[in-house]
N, C-alpha and C positions, 0 to 999 in steps of 0.2 A: 016288385022293380022288374024293369027287363033286363034280362042277365048279359045283352048284348051292350048294353051300355057300358063307358069306361069305367075302369075300378078307380074310384075316388077316394077310398081309404086305406089304409092298410088292417082295419077291422073288417071291411068288405070283403077284401082280397080273402084274409084268413078264413072268414066264414065261408068262402065258395071251395077252397081247398078242402076244410073239414066236410062239406057236404060231398064232394067228390071221393072223400076216403070213404066216407059212410057208404056211399053206393057201391063201390069196390067190395067192403067187407060183407055187403048183402048180396054181392053177385050180381047186380044190376049193372053190368057191363056196359050195355048199349047206352043207359042215362049215363054213365058214369064218362063216357069218350064223349057225348054230345056237351055234357057241361064242359069239360076239359078243353073240347075245342072251342067253346065259348069264351072260356076265361083267355085263350090263345089269342083270339080275336082283338080283345082290348088290353090284354099284357102278353105280348108275343113272345117276351123274354123272361117270363117268369118261371123260375127254376122247378118248382115243384108242381105246376099246373102243366108243363110240358111233360115231367115225370111221370106225373099220374095219366097223361093221356097216352103215352108208350104204354103204360101198364094195360091201360083198359084195352089198347088196340092188340097186345099180345094175347091178352087172355079171350078176345074175339077171334084170335086166330088170323089178323091180320098182320103178320109179321113183316111185311116188306113196308106198310105204312107206320108200323112201329119203329123201325129201323131209321126210317126218315125224320120221323118226329126226335130219336135220340140224335140223329146228324145235326138238327137245330139245337139240341140243348147243348150238345159238345162245343158247338161254335159259341154260344152265348155262356157257357159255363163249365169248362174244360177241365175244373178241379174237383168236380161233383162227381164222387166214388160209384153211388149207386146207378148213376146212368150206364158205366161199363158193365157194371152187374147185370142190369135189365138187358143191356145189350148180349150178354153171356147166356141169359135166359131164352132169348129170342133166336141165339144162334143152336142152341140144346134143341130147342122144338124144330129148328130145320135140321139137327141131327149133324152139325158142322163142329165137330169135336175142334180141331186146329183153333178156328176163329173163337169156339167158345173159351177155350184156355186162354187164348190171348187177351179176350175181353176179362176175364175173371182174373188174371193177373195184374192187368191195368187197376181194377177195382181193389184189389187187397195192397198194391203197392201205394195207394192213396189213402187208403183206410184199411189198417190191419184189423179191425174190429168188425169184420162181416163174415159172421159164422157162415151164413148160406154159400158165399162164395168160396171159402175154403171147402165146405163139403162137397160142392159140384167139382172143385179141383181134384178133391183125393179120387172122386169117382169117376173123372175124365181120364186122369192120369193113369189109373188101373186100367181102364178100358183099351188105351193104348198101350200097354204094358211098360210103363215108365215106373216102376216100383219105387225108386229113389225118391222122385219129386211127389209121390203119391204118400210115402212116409212124413216127407215135409209138410204137407198138406195136412196131414191125420194130427201131428204135433201141434198144428196151429188152432186146429178143432179141440183137441184135447187142452189147451191152453184157455181158449177163450170159455170152454164148459167148466174150468177150475175157478172161474172170476164170478163174482156176484153179478147176475143179469144187470142190475142199474149200471153197473161199472162199465160192460160192454157196450151196452146201450148209450151211456154218457160218452165213450171213447168213439165211437160211431158218428155221434151228433158234431162231437169237437173235430173228428178228421175232415167232417165237411162243412166246417165253419159256421156251425150253428153254437156259438159258445154260450150264449144267454142260457138256451135250454139245457145245453151240457153243465153249465156250472148249477143251475137248480137243481137238476137231477143229483149231481157229487153232494152238493150241500146238504140236501134232503137226507140223502144215504149216511152222511158223517153224522147227522143228528142222532141215529140209532147205533153207528158202530164207529165210534169217535176213535182217531189215532188209525184208521185203517189205512196201510201204507198207500196199495195202488190207488185207493182213493185221493189221498193227499199229495201222491205225484200229478195225478191227472188234474187236480185243481191248480196245482202250479204249471203245468202245461197251458191250461185255458188263462190265467193271468198272464203268463209270457205272452201268447200269442195276442193278447189284448193291450200289451205294453206296461202291464204293472208289474215292470221286473224286481222292483222290492218285496212286492207281495210274495212273487214267485221263488225269490232268492232265500225269504224266510221260512219258506213252506218246504221247500228241497233241504234246508239245512237240518229240520225238525227229521225229514226222511232219513237222512244220512245219520243223524245220531241214534236215530234207532236201527238203521241197516246199514253200517259203513262199507259192506263190500257190494252194494246193489250199483252194479255197473251202470245200467240205463240211467237211474236217478243221478249218479254223478258226472254222466255226460250231459244230461240235462242242465245240472248246476254250473257246469262249464259253460254251456251256452248263454245260460242267465248272466254270469259274470261278465262274458263278453259284451252283451247287450248291454250290461252297465259301464262297459268301457273299464272293466277291471279286469284288462289283459293280463297283467301279472299274475295276479291270483289264479285265472283261468289257467294260464300255461302251468301253474304247480299243479291243478287239477289234472291236468291233461298228461301230465308226466308221469304221474301215478298211475293212471290208467293204461299209458303207454307199457309200463314195466311189466303189467299182467296181461296186456293186450297186445303183444308188439306188432302183430300184423292185421289188426282192424283198421280198416281204409277210413272208416267213418271217423274214429279218433285221430287218426294221422292228418285227415283233411283239416278236422277243426283246428288240430296244433298248430298247422301252418297259418291257418286265418288268425290264431292268436299270435304268433309271430309278427304277422302283418299289424295287427293292433299296435305292437310296440316298436315297430319300424324295422324290426329285423328282417327286411324283405330279401336278401339273397339266401337267408337260410331257409325261409317260406319257399322261395321259388326251386330250392333242392328237394324239398319234400314233395311239392306238387309232380315236379319231374321223375320222381322215383315212384310216385303213384299212376303218373301217364305212361310208364313203361309196361304195367300189366291192363293197361284201357286207353290206348292210343286214339281212341273215338270218343273219348270223354269231351265232349265239347266245353263244358264248364272248368275242367281243368284246365283246358287252353286258354279260357279267359280268364282264370284266376292268375296265372304266369303272365298273361299279358297287362292286367292291372298292375303287378308287381314291378313289371320291368318299366313300364310308364311312370310309376311314382319314384324311380331312381332314376329316370329320365333316358333309360336306353331305349330310343326311339324306335330304330329299326327291328329291336328284338321284340318290343311291344306290337308292331305293325306284323310282323312275321306271326305271333302269337295269334294274335286277331283272326288273321287269315286262316290259321288252322282251326280255329274255333267255328269258322264259317262254313270251312270244308267238311266238318266233323259233321255240322247241322246246318242245312241250306236255309233254314227258315229262323235262325237264332237272330233273332232282332236285337239283342243287349250288343251282341259281337258288332254289328252294324255300327249301332248308335255310337260304340265305346270308339270305333274309328272315326268316324263322325267328330266326337268331342275330343279327340285329339287337338281339334282346330286347324291342324296344319297339314290334315291329310285330305286329298281330292280322290274322288272315286272317279272309276274309269266308265267309259259308256257300258261296257260289260254288267260291270257292279250295279249301275243306276237300274239297266233293264231287271237284271235277276231282284233285285229289291223289289221293283214295281211290280214284279211277277207274284213276288211272294205277298207281298203287302194285299193284293187283290184276292188272293186265295181262300177260297171260301171255309176253307178247314183252319185258317192261320189262329191261334190262341190270343189271347187279349194282349198279354205283356209283349208278345214278339209283334203283334199289329201297331201298339202305340211305339215300341222302340224303332220300329222300321218307318214309321211316320217322321218321326223325329230325324231320323237319319236322312230321308229323301228331302225334308225340308232343308236342312244344312246341304247336301250335295247339289239341288237345284239353286239354292242361293250362291253358292259360290259360282255356278254356271251363268249366274246375271238372270234366271228364268224367275223372277220374283212372284207373279200371279201363281204359278203353281206350286213354288216354294211355301208361299204363305197356306194356301188350302190344306198342305200336307202338316204343318206346323198348327193348323187350326183343328183338323181332325186329329193329330195326336193329342192334344191338349184335351179334346174333347173325351178321348177314349181313357185318358188318364185320369182326368178331374171327375169323370162319372165314378170312378171306383174310390176316390180319395175321401168322399162324404166330408168334405171342409167346410167349415162356416165362419165367415168373419165376422160375426157378433162376439163372440167371446174373446176376440182378440182387442176389438173395440171397447167392451165395456171393461178389461182390465187396464187398458189405457187411461180410462176415465178414472178407475181406483185406483190405480199408480198416482195420478194426480191430486185426487182427492187425499189420499192417507200420506204421501211422500212429499212434504212442503218443505221450504226454507227453513221453517221454524222447526219440524221435524229432525232434519238431520243437525241443526244447530245444537238441539237438545242432547244430541249423540255424538258431538264431536269428540274423536280421538277412541271411539269404539274399534273394536276388531284387532286383528291380527296385525302387526306394523309392518311387516315385510314388503318392501318395495320393488319386489322381484316381477311380478305379473306384468304384463302389458297387454291388455284386452283390445283386439280389433274389432268394431262392431259395425252394422250397418246393415242394410240389403245384400244377398247374393248378388253375384255378378255388377259389383258398386267399384272394383278395383282394390279389394281387400287383400288379395293374394300378390297383387303387385307390392303392396304396403308391406305385407309380411316377409317376401322375400327381400325386400331393402332392409329391414329390419334385422333378418335371419343372416344378412352377410356382414353385420357388426360382429366385431371379436367378441363382444361381452354379453350377445344375445341368443339364445337358443330358440330357435324355428321349430315349433311341435306341429300342431294342426288344428282342427276344430275340435276343440275338447269338449265334452258333453258332461262334463262335473257340474257348472252352474246351473244347467237345464235339470238335471238330475236331483239337484238338491231341492230345486223349484218345485218339481213332482213330489218328493217327499214332504215338503212342507203344504202342499195341497192334499196330503192325506188321501192317495189315489185320487179318485173322480169329485171334483167338487160341486157342493150345490150349485147349480147355475144361478138361483136366484140370491146367493149369498156365500160368494167362493171364500175360501181360507185364507187364499193369497192374493194381493198383497197385506191384508188386513192383519194377518198374522205377525209380521213384522213389528206392530206397534206394542207387541207383546213381550217380545224377547229381551232378555237384559243384555248388559254389557258383556257379561261372561258368555252367553249363548253366542253371541255374533262372534268373539274370538275364536271358540270352540269351532263354527262354522269356517272361519278364515283358516284356522290351524288344519282343519278336515281336507280343504280344497289344497292348501299346499302339501300337505302329506301325499295325498290321492294322486295329484299330478306330478309327483317327482319319479315315477316310472319313465315319463316323457324327456327327462331332463340329464345332462351329462355333467354338471357342475358349473355352468356360466352363471354370472350373477343374475340374470334377467332372463324371462322366457315369455312367449307368446302365447295368448290364447286366442283363436281367431274365428269363434263362433259368432257369425253375424248377428243372430237373432238374440244374443245378451244383451241388445239395446235394450228390450223390454225389461230388463233384470238390475239396471243400474243402482237402483235403491238397494239391492240385498248386496251387490259387490261393493259399494261405497260402505256400507256398515259393516261387513266382514273384512275388507280390503282397502282400508280408506287411502293407503298410499299408492295402491296401484296406478297405472298409468292408463287413460281411456283414448282411445283411437277412433275417430267417428269417420268410416269412409262413406263418402258420399259421392254421387254420379248425377248427372241431370238425368230428371224423372222419364223423359221419353225412351232415352237409350237404357236406363236400367231397366224399366219395366218391361219393356220389349224384349232386351236381351234375357230377362227370367222367362219372358214367355215362350221363348223358342229354345229353352234349357231344359232337358230331362234329368232330375235329380234321381240319384241312387236312392235316398229317402228322404223323405220331411219335406219341407217347403212346398206344402199341399196349395198355398195361395198363389203359386205362378201359374196355375192350369187354368186361369181365367182371366181375362183382359179387365173385367169388372173388379175382381179379388185382389190382383196385382195392384191396380191402382188405388185401392182403397187400404191396402197394406202399407204402399207409399205414403199416403197422407196420414195414415196414424205413426207412421215412423216419424216422419217430421212434426207432427203434434206431440210426442212424447220427447223429440229430441229437444225442441223447443222449452219444453218444462224441464228437462236436466238443466238445461244452460242457466234457466232462471233460479232453479232450486239449488245448484250446486256452479255457481259461476267460476269459470277458468278451470275446472276438473276437467272437460273435456275437449281434445284437440280435433277440430274438425278439419278434412282435407279433402277437397273435391277431385275427383280424378282428372276431369279436364285441366286442371291446373297442374298437378304433377305432370302431365303429357306435354303442357305448354314450357313449364319452367322444372325439370327434373331436378337439378343440383339446388335451386333454391327451396323448392319442396323437401329435400332430403335434409338440408340444413336445418330447418324450421323444425322437422320431425325430429330429429337428435336432440336438438336442444330442449325440445319439450320433453323428452325423456331423460334428460340430464347425462347424456352422452356426448363423447368427443366426437367431432366430424373424422369418419373414416370414407377415402375414397372408394374402395371396394362397395361402398352403399349405393353410390352412383353408377357402378359397375356390377350391379346387382346379378345380372343375366349370367356371369361367370361364376358364381356360386353353385357348389355342387351338394345339393341336399335332397332328400326323398319331399314331394311336394303329391299330395293327394286332390287337389281340386280340381275343377274343369279347366282352369286357367293355367294349368301346369307347365304346359307346352309355350305356351305364349311368354310366361315369365322366365323362359330361359331364352329369351330372346333381347334385343335392345329394346328399349320402350316400344310399346304397340299403339300405335297411331290409328291404325286403319278402323277400329272400331267404334271411334267415337261418332261417326254419322252414319252407321251402318242402316240404322232404323229406317232414315229417309228414304232408303229404296222401298220401303214397304208403306210409305206414308199414304197412298191410297185407300189402304185399308185399317189405317190406324185411327181413324175420327173418333170412334167410340173411346179408344185411350185417352187421347187428349181431352175430350169432355168429362170422362171421369176421373182425371187428373186435376181439371180445374185450375186454381189459383196456385197448386202446387208447382206449375211450370214456372211461375216466376219468383214464388216465396223460397225456392229451395236453397236459395244462398243467404238468406235472410239469418242474422244472429239466433 
């Protein structure tokens, strides 16, 4: 095969990478450079190909070419630690100690399991007379030397995102070293990085049962608890760590984040500001303070803190996007100019890049420059979607299985099962469908607690799936057919118990996780008296609003016009099924109807929930509460009408969306 042809498969690519590595091992550097150069022609952003090209060039003493290759590698893969290590090697060859030290530090900050970088740092620090830092580097060299080589290698692989390779190596090591503490902790960190938080929690609990005073493992455990939205438990763990490590900035930062998780924003701001006094240039701390002020409705304070984050780091895309995401903020000409300059900078990182694209999309939309705005939205979605690795097929398959197993007869045979509490009110639908407005209306009622998008139901589903399900035979929702009345009652009681941390004693509370529409069978069986509100919005407006929204996490379906249309269609398909299988259980509210008749919509909503009418629900914008979603500033104003037809400004570019939605454009109001 001609090596210059396009790389057509992972197998072919891996074969070419292995071939280049063998050439380097055999010191055939010219051939290695040629092979790596040919790979770059067909796969210009291949991480390992660019890295091996730079290594080949360094061995050939072509240092300027190697440094140029590493620049390209950094642009495509800025979190790859070994590129910085290789840059350090290049600077050592050039006898440039300051730049070499800077490069090696960048490497070990990303990946602490790089013995070569630590050894070079020790030698360089001694050479420049910095004995304190030389001793620090020597300590890291000694620590790594005291670990099994397999764990050091696996840690390095893990730090560079090679989770599968790291996991295989750790599991192989554990087969011969059962219960090894560092191996178990590393396996937990790998599980956490892949989203298997239940596995990580169990592994870390095992580690801490054996070594209760292992601070790093307990800190990992607190992180897992927070990822599982067990913020109260995380607070308990972090409080214990702070007793023995009162000056540890990492623990303090995580403690503040846990406080945010349980809604104690003022306390969190206090900790962030304390940390900021010792590091006034820490852009991420300014950002965290701004987010907390935003949740509390402190508009001016949040804007000032976002500006401080940008002042601390000019390319901080997330800070610019957060300003745009206020929905009420308008960028100045100077800010737009700066954002354009940063977005087009060749050294911009991926996350900063797509955040800036979405921010520019919003800034230019506000100015009526719709063609340029759409280009930035499109570019941001391509950048973000390209890193999401999302596929619609599992979602559509799950919809088919829900319809197959969860029929009207299935529910009739299980009538009365579950925990009888009527307290939960679930608001479901798609994001950007008006659900935050409905939440604010209900949370304005004296008997209703407003919480936020609780992750408890998705977490239960993940546990029911037993990790990564077999794509050919997924365990969920089939597993629901095997559960007993006692099983579902226990699940309902568990849900009520674990969501108690978000409540203050009111009779009812809201769970506003939009994607719970995919899990109404589970909700019905474990909480049969819960109220379900379906927040629905006209499909073009809803889908395009999602397409131009950059979410903090999840919602990967929104980064493609085709995927967001398919997701809307499967949502309609599944809601039609629930309305047939569970007639009358779901109350549908169309956003455009709420805007047209606010009081009538509010009265019908409260009647469905069994609540007396209260005028404060119509004056929802006066309610003072923390709100975390993208619509937080909008629902602090009277009814928001301006957004109903905003998508029409982009009509010339939305033909593919209309085509992909098909008959959903007309049937979204059907029963």
